[in-house]
C-alpha positions as CSV (number, residue, x, y, z in Angstrom):
1,M,0.0,0.0,0.0
2,I,2.9,2.3,0.7
3,P,5.9,2.2,-1.7
4,G,9.4,2.0,-0.3
5,R,11.2,5.2,0.6
6,E,13.7,4.7,-2.2
7,E,11.0,4.5,-4.8
8,I,8.8,7.6,-3.9
9,S,7.7,9.4,-0.7
10,N,4.3,10.3,0.6
11,L,2.3,8.1,-1.8
12,I,-0.4,5.7,-0.6
13,V,-2.1,3.5,-3.1
14,P,-4.6,1.3,-1.3
15,V,-5.9,-0.5,-4.4
16,C,-2.6,-1.6,-5.9
17,L,-1.7,-4.5,-3.7
18,S,0.7,-7.3,-4.2
19,S,-0.8,-10.8,-3.8
20,S,-1.2,-14.2,-5.4
21,H,-3.9,-14.6,-8.0
22,A,-6.0,-16.6,-5.6
23,A,-5.8,-14.0,-2.8
24,Y,-6.5,-11.2,-5.2
25,G,-10.0,-12.7,-5.8
26,S,-10.8,-11.8,-2.2
27,L,-9.0,-8.5,-2.1
28,R,-10.9,-7.0,-5.0
29,M,-14.2,-7.1,-3.1
30,E,-15.7,-3.7,-2.3
31,P,-15.7,-4.0,1.5
32,V,-12.0,-4.9,1.4
33,F,-11.3,-1.8,-0.7
34,M,-13.3,0.3,1.7
35,A,-11.3,-0.9,4.7
36,L,-8.0,-0.3,2.8
37,G,-9.2,3.2,1.9
38,Q,-10.0,3.9,5.6
39,A,-6.5,2.6,6.6
40,A,-4.9,4.8,4.0
41,G,-6.9,7.8,5.3
42,V,-5.7,7.1,8.8
43,A,-2.1,6.8,7.6
44,S,-2.4,10.1,5.8
45,Y,-3.9,11.8,8.9
46,L,-1.2,10.5,11.1
47,A,1.5,11.6,8.7
48,V,0.1,15.1,8.5
49,R,-0.5,15.3,12.2
50,D,3.0,14.2,13.1
51,Q,4.5,16.2,10.2
52,T,6.3,13.2,8.7
53,N,6.3,11.0,5.6
54,V,3.8,8.2,5.3
55,Q,6.7,5.8,5.3
56,D,7.5,6.8,8.8
57,V,4.0,6.1,10.2
58,R,4.1,3.0,12.3
59,A,1.7,0.2,11.4
60,S,0.9,-0.2,15.1
61,A,-0.2,3.5,15.2
62,I,-2.6,2.9,12.3
63,Q,-3.9,-0.3,13.9
64,K,-4.5,1.4,17.2
65,Q,-6.4,4.2,15.6
66,L,-8.6,1.8,13.7
67,R,-9.3,-0.3,16.8
68,E,-10.3,2.8,18.8
69,N,-12.5,4.2,16.0
70,P,-13.4,1.5,13.5
71,L,-16.2,3.6,12.0
72,P,-15.9,7.2,10.9
73,Q,-18.1,9.3,13.3
74,R,-18.2,6.3,15.7
75,E,-21.5,5.1,14.6
76,I,-23.1,2.7,12.0
77,P,-24.9,4.5,9.2
78,R,-28.7,4.0,9.9
79,Q,-29.3,2.2,6.6
80,Y,-26.7,-0.5,7.6
81,S,-27.6,-1.0,11.3
82,K,-30.0,-3.9,10.6
83,I,-27.5,-5.9,8.4
84,L,-24.2,-5.4,10.3
85,P,-23.5,-7.9,13.1
86,F,-22.1,-5.3,15.6
87,R,-23.2,-2.1,17.2
88,G,-21.2,1.2,17.2
């Protein structure tokens, strides 16, 4: 999702993943892309907040942020509340 520092800095491409052909079948599902986009957004936010390159943002910091706030606005959109198995 984040290219190496020697390739380019401050670029996040959440939809250009490296995987086997079998795994890519699962990766290309819309919910997976949505989660990858959210993780990319969190990484961008942390880089801007800390005034650093995205390559310097620790994966553990992204994971912590996503665990603490798995949903934007901390709530499930009303239209999905009946079909999602958890509550916000």
